[in-house]
Backbone as ProteinMPNN parsed JSONL, in Angstrom:
{"seq_chain_A": "MESKSVEILAMRRAFLQASDDLSADLIIEESLRTFNEARFLEKIEESLVNKNEEMFNHYMELLNDVKN", "coords_chain_A": {"N_chain_A": [[2.113, -5.182, 43.975], [0.41, -5.876, 42.014], [0.144, -3.24, 41.176], [2.26, -3.562, 38.787], [0.963, -5.813, 37.243], [-1.098, -4.375, 36.722], [0.546, -2.641, 34.915], [1.912, -3.946, 32.634], [-0.569, -5.281, 31.515], [-0.972, -2.699, 30.754], [1.556, -2.134, 28.441], [0.861, -4.711, 26.959], [-1.423, -3.668, 25.946], [-1.037, -1.479, 24.691], [1.157, -2.275, 23.32], [-0.285, -4.176, 21.61], [-2.325, -2.623, 19.599], [-0.489, -0.761, 18.514], [0.767, -2.806, 16.861], [-1.325, -3.839, 15.36], [-2.545, -1.001, 14.204], [-0.234, -1.172, 12.401], [-0.925, -3.346, 10.505], [-2.816, -3.306, 8.995], [-2.161, -0.581, 7.657], [-0.758, -1.746, 6.397], [-2.189, -3.292, 4.578], [-3.282, -1.479, 3.654], [-2.014, -0.243, 2.6], [-0.757, -1.964, 0.566], [-3.572, -2.716, -0.746], [-3.492, -0.263, -2.513], [-1.429, -0.039, -3.57], [-1.97, -2.328, -5.778], [-4.399, -1.363, -6.838], [-3.293, 0.837, -8.315], [-1.676, 0.084, -9.703], [-2.978, -1.984, -11.541], [-4.47, 0.16, -12.65], [-2.052, 1.467, -13.93], [-1.776, -0.287, -15.871], [-4.112, -0.656, -17.645], [-4.514, 2.012, -18.701], [-1.746, 2.002, -20.297], [-2.835, -0.084, -22.162], [-4.719, 1.607, -23.416], [-3.318, 3.576, -24.409], [-1.429, 2.156, -25.998], [-3.584, 1.259, -27.865], [-4.344, 3.553, -29.072], [-1.827, 4.608, -29.566], [-0.099, 6.306, -28.894], [2.359, 7.57, -28.311], [4.066, 8.962, -25.873], [1.835, 9.063, -23.394], [2.323, 6.404, -23.733], [4.824, 6.069, -22.351], [4.403, 7.991, -19.985], [2.6, 5.87, -18.228], [4.272, 3.554, -18.121], [6.166, 4.238, -16.453], [5.199, 5.484, -14.497], [4.109, 3.145, -13.74], [6.486, 0.887, -13.231], [7.382, 2.196, -11.346], [5.648, 1.859, -8.833], [5.737, -0.644, -9.436], [8.393, -1.132, -7.664]], "CA_chain_A": [[2.018, -6.837, 43.078], [-0.569, -5.273, 41.412], [0.275, -2.047, 39.923], [3.105, -4.439, 37.992], [0.266, -6.401, 37.217], [-1.649, -3.663, 35.509], [1.412, -1.735, 33.918], [2.337, -5.018, 32.476], [-1.522, -5.169, 30.86], [-1.629, -1.752, 29.396], [1.907, -2.77, 27.518], [0.471, -5.189, 26.308], [-2.34, -3.364, 25.289], [-0.422, -0.29, 23.461], [1.77, -3.604, 22.005], [-1.465, -5.126, 20.288], [-2.767, -1.044, 19.308], [1.009, -0.582, 17.35], [0.558, -4.092, 15.729], [-3.306, -3.723, 14.499], [-2.445, -0.363, 12.814], [0.8, -1.917, 11.643], [-1.339, -4.498, 10.311], [-4.021, -1.741, 8.97], [-1.46, 0.682, 7.004], [0.434, -2.427, 5.011], [-3.469, -3.888, 3.764], [-4.418, 0.13, 2.752], [-0.824, 0.249, 1.298], [-1.097, -3.377, -0.908], [-4.806, -2.862, -1.382], [-3.375, 0.895, -2.748], [-0.478, -0.416, -4.811], [-2.786, -3.205, -6.73], [-5.324, -0.65, -7.13], [-2.302, 1.292, -8.973], [-1.202, -0.969, -10.857], [-4.368, -2.228, -12.326], [-5.343, 1.057, -13.332], [-2.025, 2.471, -14.921], [-2.019, -1.239, -17.35], [-5.392, 0.178, -18.431], [-3.702, 3.839, -19.625], [-0.886, 1.605, -20.973], [-3.059, -0.392, -23.041], [-5.203, 2.804, -24.253], [-1.824, 3.898, -25.225], [-1.261, 1.466, -27.414], [-4.642, 1.11, -28.642], [-4.19, 4.774, -29.357], [-0.376, 5.043, -30.621], [0.309, 7.292, -27.523], [3.972, 7.165, -27.091], [4.363, 9.67, -24.88], [0.857, 8.592, -22.689], [2.8, 4.895, -22.672], [6.358, 5.561, -21.86], [4.23, 8.175, -18.427], [2.55, 5.213, -17.397], [4.944, 2.688, -17.963], [7.603, 4.392, -15.825], [4.174, 5.348, -12.765], [3.813, 1.211, -13.24], [7.859, 0.584, -12.405], [8.009, 2.487, -9.745], [4.857, 1.296, -8.121], [6.463, -2.529, -8.469], [9.778, -1.244, -6.98]], "C_chain_A": [[1.203, -6.61, 42.276], [-1.158, -4.616, 40.499], [1.095, -2.623, 38.804], [2.05, -4.628, 37.118], [-0.953, -5.149, 35.664], [-0.809, -2.75, 34.599], [1.613, -3.193, 32.975], [0.789, -4.676, 31.294], [-1.257, -3.668, 30.116], [0.112, -1.568, 28.514], [1.721, -3.307, 27.145], [-0.405, -4.678, 25.282], [-1.941, -2.288, 23.977], [0.28, -1.394, 22.159], [0.631, -3.557, 21.119], [-2.267, -3.952, 19.379], [-1.549, -1.005, 18.014], [1.08, -1.541, 16.315], [-0.568, -3.972, 15.283], [-3.16, -2.4, 13.761], [-1.58, -0.222, 12.041], [0.05, -2.814, 10.217], [-2.492, -3.72, 9.087], [-2.937, -1.204, 7.822], [-0.788, -0.683, 6.467], [-0.784, -2.933, 4.533], [-3.464, -2.665, 3.247], [-3.241, -0.043, 1.881], [-0.37, -0.797, 0.158], [-2.286, -2.919, -1.503], [-4.704, -0.853, -2.298], [-2.906, 0.714, -4.424], [-1.049, -1.36, -6.074], [-3.513, -2.762, -7.449], [-4.182, 0.287, -8.251], [-1.849, 0.788, -10.104], [-1.866, -1.203, -11.621], [-4.723, -1.134, -13.284], [-3.667, 1.685, -14.526], [-1.913, 1.331, -16.392], [-3.12, -1.39, -18.209], [-4.871, 1.016, -19.275], [-2.668, 3.317, -20.131], [-1.418, 0.802, -22.407], [-3.98, 0.598, -23.726], [-3.973, 3.615, -24.682], [-1.668, 3.308, -26.256], [-2.384, 1.044, -28.151], [-4.88, 2.583, -29.437], [-2.834, 5.331, -30.018], [0.316, 5.679, -30.218], [1.434, 7.256, -27.398], [4.493, 7.86, -26.084], [3.508, 9.123, -23.468], [1.64, 7.535, -22.285], [3.98, 5.159, -21.937], [5.755, 6.672, -19.881], [4.251, 7.245, -17.518], [2.571, 3.884, -17.326], [6.133, 2.87, -16.407], [6.415, 4.604, -14.406], [4.338, 3.597, -12.671], [4.928, 0.393, -12.254], [7.743, 0.869, -11.231], [6.143, 2.084, -8.703], [4.949, -0.281, -7.89], [7.664, -2.407, -7.681], [9.616, -0.773, -6.124]], "O_chain_A": [[1.264, -7.512, 41.441], [-2.047, -4.76, 39.66], [0.715, -2.231, 37.7], [1.956, -3.824, 36.191], [-1.278, -5.202, 34.478], [-1.326, -2.158, 33.652], [0.575, -2.994, 32.343], [0.973, -3.925, 30.336], [-1.368, -3.602, 28.891], [-0.019, -0.638, 27.718], [2.342, -3.115, 26.099], [-0.349, -4.991, 24.092], [-2.334, -2.262, 22.81], [0.15, -1.452, 20.936], [0.618, -2.971, 20.037], [-2.866, -4.39, 18.397], [-1.779, -1.199, 16.821], [1.367, -1.292, 15.144], [-0.364, -4.172, 14.085], [-3.606, -2.449, 12.615], [-1.665, 0.541, 11.079], [0.557, -2.825, 9.095], [-2.494, -4.477, 8.116], [-3.211, -1.821, 6.793], [0.162, -0.249, 5.816], [-0.406, -3.257, 3.407], [-3.706, -2.73, 2.042], [-3.328, -0.014, 0.653], [0.225, -0.519, -0.883], [-2.247, -2.677, -2.709], [-5.753, -0.288, -2.606], [-3.336, 0.96, -5.551], [-0.638, -1.169, -7.219], [-3.669, -3.231, -8.576], [-4.704, 0.217, -9.363], [-1.738, 1.204, -11.257], [-1.593, -0.703, -12.712], [-5.157, -1.319, -14.42], [-3.88, 2.194, -15.627], [-1.938, 1.715, -17.561], [-3.154, -2.052, -19.246], [-4.768, 0.801, -20.483], [-2.161, 4.238, -20.772], [-0.815, 0.881, -23.476], [-4.013, 0.339, -24.929], [-4.169, 4.411, -25.601], [-1.744, 3.814, -27.376], [-2.135, 0.402, -29.172], [-5.632, 2.606, -30.411], [-2.77, 6.273, -30.809], [1.39, 5.903, -30.776], [1.821, 6.883, -26.291], [5.389, 7.364, -25.402], [4.181, 8.772, -22.499], [1.879, 7.335, -21.095], [4.19, 4.517, -20.908], [6.316, 6.388, -18.823], [4.986, 7.157, -16.535], [1.725, 3.113, -16.873], [6.652, 2.035, -15.667], [6.656, 3.989, -13.367], [4.64, 2.973, -11.654], [4.761, -0.289, -11.243], [7.905, 0.16, -10.237], [6.224, 2.457, -7.533], [4.587, -0.986, -6.948], [8.055, -3.379, -7.035], [10.523, -0.661, -5.299]]}, "name": "protein", "num_of_chains": 1, "seq": "MESKSVEILAMRRAFLQASDDLSADLIIEESLRTFNEARFLEKIEESLVNKNEEMFNHYMELLNDVKN"}
């Protein structure tokens, strides 16, 4: 019986660790997406100020990729 309890605790520990890892990955992914979105918006604004259509199109494409 004790062996079964130890096995269940080990499985529970493994599940919780996997859950924590997944949560951390999701937080990092969302943080990077938010950072990149802000950076691309700054570059888009810069391209509008400089009237640089090529730069504008490039960063709009990157922004659209980040949002999708």
